[in-house]
Structure formats: structure tokens, C-alpha cells
Backbone as CSV, one residue per row, in Angstrom:
resi,resn,N_x,N_y,N_z,CA_x,CA_y,CA_z,C_x,C_y,C_z
1,MET,10.697,11.234,30.059,9.598,11.634,29.177,9.975,12.907,28.424
2,LYS,9.666,12.945,27.138,9.859,14.149,26.336,8.497,14.755,26.024
3,TYR,8.506,16.038,25.608,7.258,16.769,25.466,7.171,17.479,24.115
4,LEU,5.982,17.423,23.543,5.658,18.099,22.288,4.597,19.139,22.593
5,CYS,4.888,20.398,22.313,3.976,21.496,22.646,3.129,21.880,21.434
6,ILE,1.814,21.928,21.627,0.865,22.278,20.564,-0.024,23.406,21.066
7,ASP,-0.155,24.476,20.289,-0.941,25.621,20.758,-2.430,25.447,20.451
8,PRO,-3.290,26.392,20.860,-4.739,26.235,20.666,-5.183,26.124,19.212
9,HIS,-4.328,26.532,18.268,-4.654,26.436,16.843,-4.057,25.181,16.201
10,GLY,-3.475,24.311,17.005,-2.866,23.094,16.475,-1.467,23.293,15.939
11,ARG,-0.877,24.440,16.200,0.454,24.736,15.669,1.544,24.252,16.624
12,LEU,2.691,23.926,16.042,3.833,23.458,16.833,5.132,23.923,16.198
13,ALA,6.210,23.818,16.951,7.531,24.197,16.446,8.170,22.991,15.770
14,ALA,8.690,23.195,14.565,9.265,22.076,13.821,10.219,22.587,12.751
15,HIS,11.060,21.686,12.270,11.905,21.940,11.113,11.353,21.130,9.940
16,THR,11.485,21.656,8.738,11.036,20.938,7.547,12.235,20.628,6.660
17,THR,12.217,19.449,6.065,13.289,19.024,5.176,12.955,19.412,3.738
18,LYS,13.906,19.234,2.842,13.685,19.590,1.443,12.586,18.756,0.795
19,ASP,12.383,17.543,1.307,11.322,16.699,0.754,10.019,16.835,1.545
20,HIS,9.876,17.978,2.251,8.641,18.363,2.941,8.329,17.503,4.167
21,ARG,9.311,16.809,4.696,9.092,16.076,5.943,9.191,17.044,7.124
22,VAL,8.357,16.808,8.130,8.310,17.677,9.301,8.969,16.974,10.483
23,ARG,9.939,17.647,11.091,10.620,17.102,12.260,10.340,18.029,13.447
24,PRO,9.456,17.606,14.353,9.043,18.496,15.440,10.142,18.711,16.474
25,VAL,10.070,19.838,17.154,10.945,20.092,18.290,10.336,19.403,19.510
26,VAL,11.051,18.474,20.100,10.599,17.809,21.325,11.526,18.225,22.457
27,LEU,10.952,18.409,23.636,11.669,18.974,24.773,11.861,17.942,25.877
28,ASP,12.921,18.133,26.650,13.189,17.242,27.779,12.382,17.623,29.016
29,ALA,11.814,18.831,29.008,11.018,19.284,30.148,9.953,20.254,29.658
30,ILE,8.906,20.421,30.439,7.872,21.399,30.110,8.486,22.787,30.225
31,PRO,8.317,23.643,29.212,8.934,24.967,29.257,8.494,25.771,30.476
32,ALA,9.417,26.502,31.066,9.102,27.343,32.214,8.070,28.392,31.825
33,GLY,7.054,28.536,32.636,6.022,29.533,32.381,4.955,29.111,31.405
34,ALA,5.044,27.896,30.865,4.037,27.422,29.909,2.696,27.231,30.597
35,ILE,1.646,27.660,29.917,0.287,27.439,30.409,-0.240,26.200,29.709
36,SER,-0.249,25.081,30.417,-0.633,23.800,29.827,-1.986,23.361,30.361
37,SER,-2.892,22.984,29.440,-4.253,22.624,29.840,-4.573,21.150,29.653
38,THR,-3.960,20.508,28.664,-4.291,19.121,28.333,-3.012,18.357,28.018
39,ARG,-2.961,17.105,28.492,-1.795,16.278,28.213,-2.247,14.879,27.800
40,VAL,-1.630,14.342,26.738,-1.871,12.954,26.333,-0.526,12.301,26.051
41,GLN,-0.434,11.018,26.322,0.805,10.287,26.080,0.737,9.616,24.718
42,ILE,1.637,10.007,23.816,1.617,9.529,22.440,2.274,8.165,22.313
43,ASP,3.398,7.985,22.978,4.041,6.668,23.025,4.781,6.554,24.349
44,ALA,5.647,5.574,24.478,6.251,5.274,25.775,7.032,6.440,26.364
45,ASP,7.644,7.271,25.522,8.490,8.344,26.044,8.163,9.722,25.483
46,LEU,6.952,9.909,24.966,6.562,11.210,24.421,5.135,11.563,24.813
47,SER,4.979,12.764,25.389,3.657,13.302,25.701,3.425,14.572,24.898
48,ALA,2.185,14.800,24.497,1.800,16.034,23.809,1.053,16.927,24.787
49,LEU,1.377,18.209,24.771,0.771,19.175,25.675,0.062,20.252,24.882
50,ARG,-1.125,20.640,25.329,-1.765,21.834,24.784,-1.252,23.016,25.592
51,VAL,-0.575,23.934,24.924,0.002,25.086,25.603,-0.476,26.370,24.931
52,ASP,-0.104,27.498,25.509,-0.476,28.794,24.954,0.383,29.120,23.730
53,GLU,-0.107,30.055,22.918,0.595,30.438,21.689,2.005,30.949,21.966
54,ARG,2.147,31.723,23.038,3.457,32.307,23.352,4.512,31.227,23.560
55,THR,4.124,30.140,24.210,5.089,29.069,24.474,5.597,28.443,23.181
56,VAL,4.689,28.191,22.236,5.108,27.601,20.960,6.023,28.560,20.203
57,MET,5.700,29.841,20.219,6.562,30.821,19.554,7.946,30.867,20.208
58,THR,7.970,30.797,21.531,9.243,30.826,22.253,10.097,29.609,21.906
59,VAL,9.477,28.438,21.869,10.198,27.212,21.516,10.747,27.306,20.090
60,ALA,9.916,27.800,19.170,10.354,27.930,17.776,11.554,28.864,17.661
61,ASN,11.508,29.987,18.359,12.623,30.934,18.312,13.883,30.346,18.941
62,GLN,13.704,29.633,20.046,14.853,29.069,20.752,15.589,28.033,19.913
63,TYR,14.830,27.246,19.130,15.430,26.169,18.341,15.525,26.514,16.855
64,GLU,15.324,27.801,16.519,15.395,28.268,15.135,14.522,27.409,14.223
65,ALA,13.297,27.196,14.674,12.340,26.361,13.951,11.195,27.216,13.421
66,GLN,10.350,26.603,12.634,9.146,27.249,12.128,7.961,26.893,13.017
67,VAL,6.928,27.718,12.954,5.652,27.373,13.585,4.758,26.830,12.482
68,ILE,4.389,25.561,12.584,3.674,24.863,11.516,2.304,24.422,12.008
69,GLY,1.268,24.655,11.185,-0.091,24.271,11.527,-0.427,22.870,11.064
70,PRO,-1.636,22.393,11.405,-2.038,21.015,11.090,-1.943,20.650,9.616
71,ARG,-2.240,21.573,8.727,-2.161,21.263,7.299,-0.724,20.976,6.866
72,GLY,0.231,21.515,7.597,1.622,21.316,7.231,2.228,20.025,7.736
73,TYR,1.588,19.401,8.736,2.165,18.157,9.259,1.202,16.981,9.199
74,ALA,0.197,17.062,8.337,-0.793,15.985,8.234,-0.183,14.665,7.789
75,ASN,0.960,14.725,7.110,1.585,13.489,6.615,2.529,12.860,7.635
76,ASN,2.593,13.426,8.835,3.407,12.862,9.908,2.482,12.124,10.878
77,PRO,2.474,10.790,10.867,1.513,10.028,11.680,1.583,10.344,13.169
78,GLN,2.782,10.538,13.690,2.921,10.805,15.120,2.304,12.149,15.496
79,LEU,2.524,13.165,14.675,1.973,14.485,14.959,0.467,14.510,14.751
80,ALA,-0.004,13.823,13.720,-1.446,13.725,13.497,-2.120,13.054,14.686
81,ARG,-1.499,12.009,15.200,-2.035,11.309,16.371,-2.056,12.231,17.592
82,ALA,-0.994,12.995,17.779,-0.912,13.885,18.934,-2.055,14.892,18.956
83,LEU,-2.271,15.579,17.831,-3.330,16.582,17.796,-4.706,15.947,17.919
84,ALA,-4.921,14.819,17.241,-6.221,14.153,17.308,-6.556,13.729,18.732
85,LEU,-5.578,13.210,19.466,-5.839,12.751,20.831,-6.050,13.918,21.790
86,ILE,-5.330,15.006,21.584,-5.564,16.194,22.408,-6.973,16.728,22.171
87,ARG,-7.374,16.830,20.906,-8.719,17.314,20.586,-9.773,16.386,21.177
88,ASN,-9.527,15.096,21.121,-10.491,14.146,21.678,-10.659,14.354,23.181
89,ARG,-9.566,14.518,23.893,-9.669,14.698,25.341,-10.359,16.012,25.693
90,GLU,-10.113,17.042,24.919,-10.738,18.338,25.196,-12.236,18.330,24.898
91,ARG,-12.645,17.590,23.882,-14.047,17.592,23.453,-14.892,16.556,24.183
92,LEU,-14.292,15.434,24.565,-15.048,14.356,25.195,-15.075,14.570,26.711
93,ARG,-15.997,15.380,27.160,-16.091,15.692,28.586,-17.205,14.914,29.276
94,PHE,-18.206,14.489,28.493,-19.347,13.775,29.058,-19.675,12.557,28.200
95,ASP,-20.160,11.504,28.839,-20.558,10.289,28.135,-21.712,10.621,27.193
96,PRO,-21.582,10.352,25.891,-22.654,10.698,24.946,-23.939,9.905,25.166
97,VAL,-23.882,8.824,25.934,-25.085,8.023,26.188,-25.900,8.581,27.344
98,ASP,-25.229,8.872,28.475,-25.982,9.275,29.668,-25.588,10.638,30.230
99,GLY,-24.616,11.310,29.617,-24.221,12.633,30.084,-23.338,12.636,31.314
100,TYR,-22.889,11.463,31.756,-22.055,11.375,32.955,-20.648,11.879,32.634
101,PRO,-20.003,12.626,33.570,-18.641,13.118,33.310,-17.674,11.978,32.996
102,VAL,-16.778,12.231,32.045,-15.830,11.216,31.592,-14.495,11.382,32.304
103,ASP,-13.953,10.276,32.776,-12.591,10.235,33.300,-11.699,9.535,32.277
104,PHE,-10.441,9.950,32.219,-9.508,9.349,31.261,-8.463,8.496,31.969
105,ASP,-7.931,7.544,31.221,-6.836,6.732,31.743,-5.580,7.590,31.879
106,ASP,-4.523,7.009,32.428,-3.304,7.777,32.684,-2.709,8.373,31.414
107,ALA,-2.893,7.700,30.289,-2.348,8.212,29.028,-3.201,9.332,28.441
108,GLY,-4.427,9.482,28.931,-5.309,10.521,28.412,-5.953,10.174,27.094
109,ILE,-6.019,8.895,26.761,-6.511,8.482,25.448,-7.913,7.890,25.520
110,ILE,-8.129,6.942,26.402,-9.417,6.258,26.497,-10.228,6.850,27.640
111,GLY,-11.442,7.322,27.318,-12.327,7.855,28.333,-13.149,6.751,28.981
112,HIS,-13.624,7.022,30.195,-14.443,6.042,30.905,-15.654,6.743,31.506
113,GLY,-16.845,6.294,31.102,-18.086,6.760,31.682,-18.752,5.620,32.424
114,LEU,-20.020,5.772,32.743,-20.737,4.713,33.450,-20.915,3.469,32.595
115,ASN,-20.898,3.641,31.252,-21.197,2.529,30.355,-19.961,1.826,29.809
116,GLY,-18.782,2.143,30.336,-17.582,1.483,29.862,-16.662,2.422,29.112
117,PRO,-15.649,1.876,28.420,-14.652,2.709,27.737,-15.233,3.448,26.533
118,ILE,-14.701,4.655,26.289,-15.084,5.464,25.132,-13.801,5.773,24.367
119,PHE,-13.696,5.238,23.168,-12.467,5.370,22.390,-12.492,6.641,21.537
120,PRO,-11.320,7.156,21.162,-11.267,8.371,20.338,-12.067,8.216,19.048
121,ARG,-12.787,9.272,18.704,-13.627,9.253,17.507,-12.818,9.660,16.280
122,ILE,-13.081,8.961,15.182,-12.484,9.303,13.892,-13.609,9.477,12.883
123,ASP,-13.630,10.601,12.184,-14.668,10.878,11.191,-14.126,10.594,9.791
124,PRO,-14.654,9.588,9.092,-14.150,9.263,7.751,-14.588,10.286,6.706
125,ALA,-13.698,10.575,5.780,-13.990,11.511,4.697,-13.352,10.992,3.413
126,VAL,-13.818,11.512,2.292,-13.307,11.085,0.990,-12.775,12.282,0.212
127,ILE,-11.842,12.015,-0.683,-11.252,13.041,-1.537,-10.758,12.347,-2.796
128,GLY,-10.726,13.064,-3.917,-10.251,12.352,-5.089,-10.078,13.159,-6.363
129,ILE,-9.320,12.552,-7.256,-9.102,13.045,-8.620,-10.330,12.721,-9.461
130,ILE,-10.804,13.699,-10.236,-11.830,13.458,-11.254,-11.193,13.754,-12.605
131,GLU,-11.046,12.722,-13.431,-10.388,12.855,-14.734,-11.423,12.818,-15.850
132,LEU,-11.230,13.679,-16.849,-12.128,13.737,-17.993,-11.769,12.623,-18.977
133,VAL,-12.743,11.813,-19.304,-12.517,10.656,-20.169,-11.928,11.092,-21.512
134,GLY,-10.791,10.504,-21.886,-10.193,10.734,-23.188,-9.460,12.041,-23.361
135,GLU,-9.359,12.868,-22.309,-8.764,14.201,-22.473,-7.488,14.417,-21.668
136,GLU,-7.162,13.525,-20.725,-6.004,13.681,-19.853,-6.014,15.041,-19.159
137,LYS,-7.160,15.366,-18.585,-7.313,16.563,-17.765,-8.052,16.179,-16.492
138,ILE,-7.747,16.897,-15.406,-8.459,16.653,-14.157,-9.159,17.925,-13.700
139,LEU,-10.172,17.737,-12.874,-10.994,18.846,-12.404,-10.469,19.344,-11.064
140,LEU,-10.040,20.595,-11.031,-9.630,21.227,-9.786,-10.701,22.215,-9.362
141,ALA,-10.891,22.320,-8.055,-11.999,23.120,-7.534,-11.510,24.102,-6.477
142,LYS,-12.098,25.290,-6.496,-11.793,26.311,-5.493,-12.979,26.400,-4.535
143,ASN,-12.768,26.028,-3.273,-13.831,26.040,-2.276,-14.172,27.473,-1.887
144,SER,-15.461,27.757,-1.735,-15.883,29.119,-1.407,-15.369,29.566,-0.038
145,GLN,-15.067,28.606,0.854,-14.530,28.944,2.172,-13.007,29.065,2.171
146,ARG,-12.365,28.516,1.163,-10.903,28.567,1.049,-10.534,28.943,-0.388
147,PRO,-10.815,30.180,-0.782,-10.659,30.569,-2.194,-9.227,30.848,-2.628
148,GLU,-8.269,30.684,-1.713,-6.894,31.050,-2.055,-6.160,29.992,-2.863
149,TYR,-6.733,28.791,-3.013,-6.059,27.758,-3.803,-7.076,26.782,-4.386
150,TYR,-6.623,26.002,-5.370,-7.441,24.955,-5.985,-7.087,23.609,-5.360
151,SER,-8.107,22.775,-5.184,-7.876,21.463,-4.601,-8.789,20.444,-5.276
152,LEU,-9.058,19.348,-4.587,-9.885,18.267,-5.115,-11.216,18.202,-4.386
153,VAL,-12.172,17.548,-5.001,-13.472,17.336,-4.374,-13.287,16.481,-3.126
154,ALA,-13.938,16.884,-2.034,-13.801,16.148,-0.776,-15.041,16.360,0.077
155,GLY,-15.268,15.435,1.006,-16.392,15.575,1.919,-16.493,14.389,2.860
156,TYR,-17.360,14.528,3.842,-17.518,13.485,4.852,-18.430,12.361,4.375
157,VAL,-18.157,11.176,4.895,-18.996,10.010,4.623,-20.244,10.099,5.498
158,GLU,-21.406,9.904,4.901,-22.655,9.951,5.647,-23.049,8.557,6.119
159,ALA,-23.951,8.508,7.085,-24.405,7.233,7.645,-24.961,6.335,6.543
160,GLY,-24.536,5.085,6.535,-25.024,4.117,5.561,-24.282,4.101,4.249
161,GLU,-23.291,4.980,4.079,-22.553,5.045,2.817,-21.268,4.227,2.876
162,SER,-20.860,3.722,1.725,-19.503,3.219,1.551,-18.627,4.407,1.167
163,PHE,-17.308,4.212,1.196,-16.423,5.287,0.755,-16.688,5.645,-0.704
164,GLU,-16.904,4.628,-1.528,-17.122,4.864,-2.960,-18.396,5.663,-3.211
165,SER,-19.486,5.265,-2.558,-20.749,5.976,-2.778,-20.680,7.393,-2.228
166,ALA,-19.907,7.590,-1.168,-19.742,8.937,-0.625,-19.032,9.841,-1.626
167,PHE,-17.993,9.328,-2.291,-17.286,10.164,-3.258,-18.156,10.457,-4.474
168,ILE,-18.915,9.485,-4.927,-19.831,9.710,-6.052,-20.832,10.803,-5.696
169,ARG,-21.370,10.745,-4.476,-22.325,11.770,-4.036,-21.663,13.139,-3.942
170,GLU,-20.478,13.208,-3.329,-19.796,14.492,-3.185,-19.468,15.104,-4.541
171,ALA,-19.032,14.284,-5.488,-18.733,14.791,-6.830,-19.974,15.391,-7.469
172,ALA,-21.105,14.727,-7.294,-22.356,15.227,-7.860,-22.795,16.514,-7.168
173,GLU,-22.744,16.528,-5.834,-23.210,17.695,-5.087,-22.327,18.915,-5.309
174,GLU,-21.013,18.716,-5.341,-20.097,19.848,-5.412,-19.822,20.319,-6.833
175,THR,-19.783,19.393,-7.800,-19.418,19.782,-9.169,-20.531,19.592,-10.184
176,GLY,-21.605,18.889,-9.808,-22.698,18.639,-10.738,-22.386,17.602,-11.789
177,ARG,-21.392,16.762,-11.528,-20.976,15.758,-12.509,-21.116,14.348,-11.943
178,THR,-21.457,13.417,-12.824,-21.554,12.010,-12.459,-20.218,11.335,-12.736
179,VAL,-19.674,10.642,-11.733,-18.376,9.982,-11.893,-18.537,8.467,-11.825
180,HIS,-17.548,7.765,-12.360,-17.598,6.304,-12.395,-16.173,5.743,-12.361
181,SER,-16.055,4.427,-12.347,-14.766,3.720,-12.411,-13.799,4.181,-11.320
182,LEU,-14.246,4.154,-10.089,-13.426,4.584,-8.971,-12.340,3.559,-8.634
183,THR,-11.157,4.053,-8.306,-10.081,3.207,-7.794,-9.484,3.867,-6.555
184,TYR,-9.137,3.045,-5.588,-8.565,3.524,-4.326,-7.125,3.980,-4.544
185,GLN,-6.766,5.135,-3.948,-5.434,5.704,-4.151,-4.607,5.842,-2.877
186,GLY,-5.229,5.703,-1.716,-4.478,5.861,-0.474,-5.295,6.607,0.560
187,SER,-4.708,6.802,1.733,-5.417,7.486,2.813,-4.439,8.317,3.627
188,GLN,-4.996,9.197,4.452,-4.173,10.057,5.298,-5.003,10.563,6.472
189,PRO,-4.455,10.497,7.687,-5.157,11.132,8.802,-5.149,12.645,8.617
190,TRP,-6.235,13.287,9.012,-6.331,14.743,8.894,-6.563,15.308,10.290
191,PRO,-5.480,15.682,11.001,-5.577,15.997,12.425,-6.404,17.224,12.761
192,ALA,-6.526,18.168,11.836,-7.258,19.397,12.133,-8.705,19.121,12.509
193,THR,-9.274,18.037,11.963,-10.673,17.705,12.248,-10.831,16.269,12.736
194,SER,-9.746,15.636,13.132,-9.771,14.237,13.590,-10.417,13.322,12.553
195,SER,-10.105,13.567,11.298,-10.685,12.792,10.200,-9.673,11.796,9.642
196,LEU,-10.175,10.850,8.880,-9.338,9.968,8.071,-9.753,10.171,6.626
197,MET,-8.860,10.745,5.817,-9.147,11.028,4.423,-8.816,9.805,3.573
198,VAL,-9.780,9.358,2.773,-9.602,8.207,1.892,-9.645,8.705,0.449
199,GLY,-8.572,8.455,-0.304,-8.430,9.025,-1.637,-8.823,8.088,-2.765
200,PHE,-9.426,8.681,-3.823,-9.871,7.920,-4.990,-9.443,8.606,-6.278
201,HIS,-9.519,7.846,-7.357,-9.406,8.365,-8.717,-10.660,7.921,-9.441
202,ALA,-11.335,8.880,-10.094,-12.581,8.572,-10.797,-12.584,9.263,-12.151
203,PHE,-13.516,8.860,-13.006,-13.656,9.440,-14.342,-15.053,10.014,-14.524
204,THR,-15.133,11.005,-15.410,-16.420,11.531,-15.844,-16.332,11.864,-17.327
205,ALA,-17.466,11.797,-18.008,-17.529,12.189,-19.413,-18.134,13.581,-19.562
206,GLU,-18.463,14.215,-18.443,-19.190,15.486,-18.462,-18.242,16.667,-18.288
207,VAL,-18.044,17.413,-19.364,-17.207,18.607,-19.291,-17.883,19.668,-18.439
208,GLU,-19.166,19.853,-18.651,-19.958,20.831,-17.909,-20.870,20.111,-16.916
209,PRO,-21.308,20.799,-15.866,-22.209,20.180,-14.892,-23.521,19.741,-15.531
210,SER,-24.017,18.595,-15.110,-25.313,18.106,-15.577,-26.331,18.063,-14.447
211,LEU,-25.882,18.383,-13.230,-26.736,18.322,-12.051,-26.618,19.622,-11.263
212,PRO,-27.626,19.972,-10.462,-27.508,21.153,-9.598,-26.441,20.930,-8.528
213,THR,-25.770,21.994,-8.114,-24.716,21.888,-7.104,-25.151,22.541,-5.795
214,ASP,-24.374,22.268,-4.727,-24.744,22.779,-3.406,-24.131,24.134,-3.081
215,GLY,-23.361,24.707,-3.990,-22.784,26.027,-3.774,-21.494,26.040,-2.970
216,GLU,-20.995,24.880,-2.601,-19.764,24.818,-1.806,-18.534,25.187,-2.626
217,ILE,-18.585,24.928,-3.927,-17.452,25.217,-4.809,-17.671,26.545,-5.520
218,ALA,-16.672,27.427,-5.428,-16.772,28.740,-6.062,-16.399,28.695,-7.535
219,HIS,-15.465,27.809,-7.901,-14.998,27.769,-9.284,-14.320,26.435,-9.551
220,THR,-14.515,25.905,-10.753,-13.824,24.684,-11.165,-13.108,24.924,-12.487
221,VAL,-12.066,24.143,-12.727,-11.316,24.290,-13.969,-10.721,22.940,-14.355
222,TRP,-10.764,22.640,-15.655,-10.114,21.442,-16.184,-8.685,21.802,-16.579
223,LEU,-7.704,21.061,-16.073,-6.306,21.349,-16.383,-5.550,20.074,-16.731
224,GLY,-4.611,20.210,-17.683,-3.732,19.108,-18.035,-2.478,19.115,-17.184
225,ALA,-1.638,18.108,-17.361,-0.444,17.947,-16.530,0.512,19.127,-16.638
226,GLU,0.584,19.763,-17.802,1.502,20.884,-17.989,0.945,22.188,-17.435
227,GLU,-0.347,22.230,-17.128,-0.990,23.472,-16.696,-1.190,23.557,-15.190
228,ILE,-1.206,22.421,-14.519,-1.606,22.386,-13.111,-0.714,23.240,-12.221
229,SER,0.589,23.232,-12.466,1.507,23.983,-11.607,1.347,25.490,-11.755
230,GLN,0.532,25.944,-12.697,0.333,27.378,-12.912,-0.716,27.972,-11.980
231,VAL,-1.429,27.137,-11.219,-2.437,27.636,-10.288,-2.016,27.287,-8.860
232,PRO,-2.482,28.058,-7.859,-2.145,27.734,-6.465,-2.778,26.414,-6.046
233,LEU,-2.008,25.581,-5.364,-2.423,24.225,-5.014,-2.349,24.007,-3.505
234,PRO,-2.883,22.884,-3.016,-2.779,22.564,-1.586,-1.321,22.424,-1.151
235,MET,-1.101,22.479,0.144,0.256,22.372,0.679,0.859,21.000,0.401
236,PRO,2.150,20.950,0.063,2.828,19.651,-0.023,2.689,18.901,1.303
237,GLY,2.523,17.601,1.215,2.312,16.804,2.418,0.871,16.410,2.619
238,SER,-0.056,17.191,2.056,-1.472,16.846,2.160,-1.808,15.760,1.141
239,ILE,-2.862,14.999,1.410,-3.253,13.956,0.466,-3.720,14.567,-0.848
240,ALA,-4.315,15.764,-0.799,-4.734,16.420,-2.037,-3.522,16.674,-2.936
241,TYR,-2.463,17.230,-2.356,-1.247,17.482,-3.139,-0.652,16.175,-3.648
242,ARG,-0.634,15.157,-2.796,-0.055,13.874,-3.184,-0.801,13.247,-4.356
243,LEU,-2.130,13.330,-4.344,-2.915,12.772,-5.442,-2.674,13.536,-6.742
244,ILE,-2.655,14.859,-6.644,-2.414,15.678,-7.835,-1.008,15.420,-8.376
245,ASP,-0.026,15.406,-7.486,1.359,15.158,-7.894,1.509,13.778,-8.531
246,GLY,0.844,12.780,-7.978,0.911,11.436,-8.546,0.330,11.378,-9.942
247,TRP,-0.770,12.099,-10.155,-1.387,12.122,-11.485,-0.461,12.820,-12.486
248,VAL,0.133,13.939,-12.063,1.045,14.669,-12.944,2.255,13.806,-13.292
249,ARG,2.807,13.111,-12.320,3.958,12.241,-12.581,3.622,11.166,-13.608
250,THR,2.412,10.628,-13.526,1.998,9.580,-14.456,1.859,10.111,-15.875
251,HIS,1.357,11.339,-16.003,1.050,11.870,-17.331,2.150,12.752,-17.916
252,ARG,3.099,13.180,-17.071,4.169,14.042,-17.577,5.550,13.435,-17.377
253,GLY,5.635,12.438,-16.515,6.920,11.812,-16.263,7.776,12.522,-15.245
254,GLY,7.223,13.532,-14.587,7.978,14.273,-13.575,7.040,14.871,-12.557
255,PRO,7.572,15.386,-11.443,6.736,15.914,-10.366,6.170,17.290,-10.671
256,LEU,5.290,17.756,-9.799,4.781,19.114,-9.884,5.918,20.111,-9.730
257,GLY,5.714,21.299,-10.296,6.705,22.340,-10.129,7.461,22.639,-11.410
């Protein structure tokens, strides 16, 4: 069995390639002195461990690796799965139906209460490009909680919604604009919150907001393909970056940067 160490903030030791791929450091044994609280088996020969911050730093230094957080490895399915399953085991302590303590199988993935198996929870969310009709510009938004970069409109799917209706609602609530002509662009697990991000491309004819907003967005800006790289953007590897980069490639013939 090999081991992948993840600290309380979801960070791990890894190397990154020039094309932004993340290659984690996996160990043949649990590091000496590691304080490990949670273990889940990711596949036949790999387990993920929740360890203390010092252990992850020590591993990174020993293998000349970086310490990378969840936003940096969201495009790695194995790592996304590892963090999501660890978070699930840590959070699912009692059966949500009757409050009975939950026991887990040997892999640490499926919980068992009095009412049967309890599978890991996934929270669906939407994200997407909003393009201005006839102008070849897209709307980038700066979230009031994360003002250091511009990204895309995103939010969780509410009960009774389809993915499409959720994105239409989020666009209206966050930007005050009505969008239409949605097309599916792809998806990505988001391990930091155990979410599944579903990406769209939509259009609007509204340069300025026509509806009241919820205050979640601090600032929005319309930018063309030649202007986008001039503002701070989400990390490469995230679905937000991938959607923006894909749009730029289509309209400029080359990648971001």
C-alpha cells in the first residue's frame, strides 16, 4: 500500500509539469511522527491520510516538491477523489435520518447507519461564460469574498432546479443580467467543497444590469480575447480557467498568456 498525505487545509506535496499537471508525492510508508486522523482507500494500492501540516511540509522538502492546495489540483481526478472522500468521512459522523453513529467500511468510503448504506455526498454547482451578443466579449466577475482575481459566474444548484435553470438564476442574481442559449461545456470535480462543477456558455444582450443583484459580486467587466490576459484570472487547471482559455482560443486562435 502507498500513502498520500493531505493536511487539514487540503494541501499536499506534489510536482507540477509545464502543462499544469499535478503529480503528487506518494509514499511507501506513513511518515515517522505523522499525526494521522483519517484514512480512506482511493484504489487498490493507494490510501489517503489526513495528517498535520508539519508532515506535509516535511514530505515536500524531502522530495523537493511544492505544497499545493485544492484549487491547484482540482483537475486531477484521483486527488479530487482523495480529498472529497476524506472530507466525507470526517463530516459524516451520524446518520442524517436518525442520528445514530455511522460506521465505515474498510475502505472508509461508504458509511453504515441503522437505515443502511450512506454514500458520499456530492453537491452540484454551475459555472459559465456569459458572452455579449454581437460583441465578442465575455463578462468576468470579481467576487467580494475573493477580490484578488476575476472569474466566472458560479453557484450551487437549488432543489428542483436543472443545471440550466440554476445557471440562468445565478447569472441574474449575481450580475443582474438575463442569459439565454445555453450550451454545455464540460464538468470538473471541485474537491475543496465536495462539489461537481458543471460548465456552460450563455449569451446576453444586456451590457448593463437590468435586475437587482445579491451583492456577491464586487465588480464586473466586459473583456475581449486580447484583453483578458491583462487581468488576474483563476488558477490554471480550474474549470473557470479552462472555460476562459477555450473561449480565447476560439476567438484569437491561441491560448491565454
